[in-house]
GUGUKOL-574913 format. One record per residue (C-alpha): x, y, z. Coordinates in steps of 0.05 Angstrom, whole numbers, plus 5000, padded with zeros to 4 digits. Layout:
REM GUGUKOL-574913
XYZ;...
END
This chain:
REM GUGUKOL-574913
257826754997;253027324988;249727155054;256327155091;258227805059;251728105081;252727865151;259728135153;257328795125;251928835176;256828695232;262029195206;256629715198;254529625270;261629665294;263130275252;256730605276;258530465348;265730675338;263531325308;259131445368;265031355413;269531795372;264332335365;260832345433;255032825431;249833075480;244832575451;248831945462;253631765518;257531115522;261230835584;266130265577;263929785631;270329415628;274230045643;269230235697;269929555731;277429585726;277630295755;272830105809;277029505829;283229945832;279630455875;280431005824;273531075795;272031785776;266332165807;263632335738;263031595718;259731415783;254731975780;253131825708;251431095725;247331275785;243431815750;240931365693;234730955703;235130205685;230330285625;234830815594;241130375593;242929995529;248329465536;252229245474;257828745462;263729015425;268528665379;273828565432;268928245480;267628855522;260729085541;258529805530;252930185562;249030725525;244631265553;239331455504;237732195500;230532055487;229831705553;234332145596;232832865612;238333385602;242433495665;239734035711;243834585744;241634465816;245935035842;241935535801;235535205824;237635285897;239336015886;232736135853;229235835913;233036275960;230736895925;223736755950;226036616021;230536966070;237836846053;241436366101;248836266112;251835726156;258835796184;261735136204;267335076254;270634426272;271934416347;279034196364;281334266291;287434686310;289334236367;288533616323;292833936269;298434086319;297933376346;298933116276;304833576266;307833326331;306932606307;310532786243;316033096285;316732466328;316932036265;322032496233;317432636174;316933286134;322133616180;325734166143;330634446194;335334176248;337034606308;343734476341;344834666415;351135066422;352934806492;352934056478;351533966404;344733636413;340833616347;333333746347;329133686284;323134126272;318534446220;320035166202;312735336196;311035096267;317035456298;315436096261;308236086283;310136006356;316236466361;317637156333;325036976338;324336376291;319536776246;324937296236;330236756226;326336376172;322436936137;326837546146;330637886090;337137536112;334036836117;336936256077;331735726063;337035256036;340435226104;337734616139;342134616201;342535206249;346935256310;344235646370;350035896411;349535856488;343135436485;342634796526;340534166489;335233956539;332234646542;332334696466;328534036461;323534286513;322534936476;321434596409;316334116441;312834726470;312035026401;307934396382;304234276447;303934926487;306434546548;313234576583;315934326649;319034846695;323534606751;328334916800;334234616763;332234886694;328235526707;333936016698;336535696634;329535616608;327936346623;334136606588;332636166527;325436376525;327637106528;332236976469;326836636428;321537146447;316936626477;313237136521;308536646554;314236196576;318036806602;311936996645;311036286669;318336246690;317836926723;311936706765;315636066784;321636466809;317136976844;314236396884;321236196905;323136886932;326536867000;330937357039;336936927021;335836956945;331537566928;337538006911;340437486864;333737386830;333138136821;339938176788;338237586742;331537896724;334938556706;339838206660;334137846625;329938486621;324238136658;320638746684;315138396723;320037926759;324738496774;319038896805;316838306848;323938166871;325238896889;318538936926;320238306965;327138576982;324139227007;318738887047;323738397081;329638867084;331338727156;331837977140;335438077074;341338457106;342837847149;344337407087;350537307046;347637596982;347138277015;354438287035;356438086964;353038666930;357639126890;357639876903;352840036847;347739526871;348539776942;347340486919;340940286883;338439926945;339840496994;336740996946;329940666952;324641006994;320740356998;325339987046;321239717104;324739997165;321740327225;327240857230;333341087191;338040807243;337340117212;339540377143;345940657172;347440017210;346239597146;351040047108;356439957161;355739197161;356739197085;362939637089;366039237146;365138587106;370938817061;373239427099;379739557060;376439546992;369839877010;371740437057;373140886998;365740886982;363241117051;362441847031;358241686970;353941167006;352941567069;349742107025;344241607011;342641537086;337742057110;342242327165;337842937182;332542437205;337342117255;337342387325;342942857346;345142347398;345641797344;349542257298;354442407354;355241707382;354641267321;355941657257;361542137274;366441607299;366441217234;367141847190;373542137219;378042427166;372942397109;371143097087;364842887050;362242527111;363643127156;359543577110;353743097112;353943077188;354143827192;348043867146;344243397192;346043797254;343644447222;336944097208;336043987282;338944657306;335245107257;328244837248;325845507221;330445427161;328144727143;323944957083;330245197049;334444597072;329644077045;332743537001;332242796986;335842667052;330343027091;324742637056;322742047101;322441347074;315241117069;315940577122;318741067172;312541507168;308141057208;300741037191;295241537177;288741457216;282041727191;276741737246;269141777240;265542287197;258842327163;257341767114;251141487079;249241137144;248941797182;255541707217;261641267206;264340897267;270440587235;277640827241;281440697176;288940627173;293240797113;299840437097;303940887052;308540327028;302739917001;297940486986;292540097022;287040277072;284739787125;280039827184;284439887246;279440047302;272240217316;269540817355;265740687419;259440977387;256841457334;259742147341;259842717290;263343397284;268543237337;275943367342;281842897353;289042947378;294742467391;298542497457;303741947463;300541307439;293541537460;288341787411;283742307441;276742437414;273643087438;266543377436;261843297376;254643067375;251542377378;245542537334;241242777392;245443267432;251943637432;257443317474;262743567522;265842877534;272842657516;274641937502;281541617497;283441017453;289340607477;292040377410;295939807442;289939477475;284439777432;280539987494;276640637502;276541017567;273141667589;277242277608;275142927641;269743297601;270443997573;267144587608;262844737547;258944267501;261744347431;260744057361;264144337299;270144507343;277544497324;282744127364;290344177366;296244037411;300844617428;306344617480;304243937508;297044167522;290644047483;286444627457;279044597439;277145197396;270245497379;264645067353;257145057369;253944877435;247144687406;244445387415;249645887390;256245947355;262245997401;268646407405;270946087471;277245677476;279345187531;285744807544;286744117575;292843967618;294543227613;298243257679;292743597719;287443257676;283143877677;280344387628;281345147635;278945717592;284046157556;282946807517;276946757469;277446887394;275247547365;270147187321;265246637334;267246037292;264445347277;267444857227;273845277224;280644987207;285344947267;292844827262;299544977295;305245357261;311445667292;309045557363;302445907351;295245677342;291545877278;283945897268;282145947194;275346117164;269245747189;262045997199;259346497248;251846367238;250546907187;255646707135;262246357121;268546737142;274846997109;278147207173;284046847205;286346907277;292946717310;293746537384;300246637422;300346207485;305746647517;301447267514;294746907517;292147357460;288847247393;291147697335;287747797267;292447647208;291547707133;284747437111;283546877061;282247076989;275146796996;270346577050;271145857071;266845427117;268444697126;275544837105;281344347112;287644637143;294644347151;301944577156;307744387112;314744677102;313345287144;306845477108;299545427128;294945117075;287345207069;283844737020;276744646996;270844897036;264445267017;261745977015;254245947023;248846237070;246645767125;239845667091;243145437026;249445037043;249744706974;250545366936;258045386928;263944926941;271345016924;277044616896;282045196905;287845166955;291245756989;297945797024;299746287080;306846537090;307646777163;313947167145;310247607094;303147547122;300647387052;296046857024;297546586954;294046076909;297245396894;295044786854;287644616865;284443966888;281643486836;274443656853;270244166891;268543966962;267844187034;268643817101;275343557076;280243267126;287443517119;293943297150;301543307140;304342607130;311842587121;313343167076;306843127038;299843417051;293842957049;286643167032;281742617050;274242527037;269343097038;262443257010;261243496938;253843656947;251442966927;256242446954;260542307014;267342216981;272541666985;277642096949;284742146977;289742636947;297042776964;300343446953;307843556941;309544266963;316044266924;312844046858;306244416872;302143836847;296843356873;296542606859;290842136874;292041546920;287840936938;280941136961;278041037030;274040417045;268140847066;266441527036;265942047092;265742797103;267843187165;272442627186;278642747228;285542517205;292142457243;299042167231;301441627279;308841467288;311740777281;312640717357;305140777367;303740337306;308139787332;304139777396;297839637356;300639057317;
END
C-alpha cells in the first residue's frame, strides 16, 4: 500500500513538474509537443518557429519524455543549448568593418508575367469586378477595374474620379461596338491589338474616346499608309473630327502633293463650300500654275451648278487671279463671271496688277503671293567651300523645304556670275584657281549638257552679272592685275560682246541687280578699301549715275530686289590686307522714289560673300563666310513683316556662290 502510494506520488510529482514547465515556459526550458508537431507537419501547416527550433537543437540536447496521455514531449535543456543569437546584428557589425553593399534585385519579365496572370483570370472570369456593355449591340465584356485604369486615363477617371461609383458593376458605353470593345479590353491586358481595314475607323474613334494614345497613333499610321487620291479628302475630314493632328497633317500634305489627281475623284466634287474654301486657301497645293486652281474650282461649281453658283464670288477670291495671264483672264475667267459684281472687282484688280507694275508694292495681297509650287526651284551654283571650290549645283524645293543636288559644273570655277535666259543657265567669267577667265558656259537644263559660248572681251573674276532688256551685262571685277570699271554686254541674237559706258568707280565683288529698267552696282572693293558708293546705269542713255550711298562700306555684299526696293545685305568693311577685320549682319533698303537708304531687320549672323535672290515674294540670303566657316545657312525675308526666318540649310557650306530662281517651265524640262 505504502509502496503503491509512493509510486503514485512519484508519478504525480513528475507529471505536475512537467505540467508546470509547460504552463510556465521559461528561457531555461522549452518543450515541443511531438504529437502536435507530427500532426501539423502531416497537414502541411507546420510553423516556421517549430521547424527552426527542432533543427537548431543538437541531438544530445534533446530530452524525450512520455506524458500521461501517451504523447511524447521533447525538451531542450538550457545548459546544453546556447542562447539564440541575433544574426542580423552580427551581420551589421561585420559590415561596419567593410564597405557597405546593397543589392537591388529585379525579376525580368515580372510585369509581363503579372499581366499574363491577370489575363488568365479574365479569361476564367475570376476576380472581375466590372462588366462593360457595348452600346451598339449590348455585348458584355468583363474586366478588372485596376487593369483598365492602369491602361487608360478614361477608365482611370471613370473608376477613381470624384463622381465614380464603386458599387456600380455594370457600365454601358454608348456608341461603342462590341467587337472593338472586346479588342480594346484585351489590349489593356496584352498591349496587342489587330488593326484591319474594316475596323480601323471604329477602332480609332473608340481609342480616342478611351484616351488610348498608342492605339490612336497606330491607327493613324495605318490610315496614312492607305492614303490615295480617291480617299485622302475623306480621311482628312475623319481625322479632323477625331482631333488626330498627325493623321490630319499627313492627309492634307498628301492632298496638296497629289492635288491634280485628287480633283479627278468623286470626293473632291462632294466637298462642301467650307471644305472647298479651306482647300483653295492653301499655298501648298502642288500645281505648276494658277490656271489649274481656277479650272478645279469651275469643275466643282459645275458639278452642282444651281446650288453652288452663289459661292463663286467668295471662292474666286481664293484664286490668285493677278498671277493669271491677261489673256487667260479675258478668255477664261470673265465669261463665267458675268453679272457677279464681286467677281468683276476681282478681275479688275488682276488687270491693274498687269497694267501698273510700278504700283505693285501697294497692291500686294494674299492673291498676289504665289503658291509655293508655282515658284519653281531655286538653284545655288558653285562657290568657295572647304575643298577650295564647290562644283555642285543645289536645287531648293519650297514646298518640301529640301535641298538636292540637281547638276554639276563642268569644272571648278570661283568668283563668277550667272544668269538665266530661257531654260539656259549661263556661267560667266571667274577664275579656275590658276588664272582669271573670260569664258562663258551654258547649261542646258533639259539635257544637262554644258556648251561653250562666245567669250567676253575682258578676263574677269569678282564680276557682277544681270539680264536687262533681253541682254546680258558683265560689270566690273578684277582681271588678275587690276580692279575694273569696264562693263560689257552680250547680245544673245548676235552672240557677241560689246563694251558699254564704264562705271565711275572700279568695283570688284559688288552687288549687281536690276530695278525699274535700270542696272545698279552696289558697294564692292576698289583695291584700297571697301566702297559705300552706288551707281545706276540707264541703258537708254548709256550712262552711269551716282545715287545715295550706303550707310556703311560693304564688300562682298548680297543684293536683290523686292517690292520695288533694292536690298543690300551682309558684307565686310576691311582693308585688303586684313579681310577678317569686320563683317556685317545688317541689311539696308533703297527706295528709288526718295533716293534714301534705310535699315531693316538684320540677318541672323555676320557674314560676307552671301548670295541673295528674290524667290516668289520673299528674299533669300544663302551661305556666306563668317571668318571661320563656309556657311550652309539659308534665310528667308518677308518684306511685309520685316522679319527673317531660317530654312533648311544647304547640303554644302559655301561662300561667294551664285543663286537664281528657275520657273516651273524650265524645271519641268529637267525632270
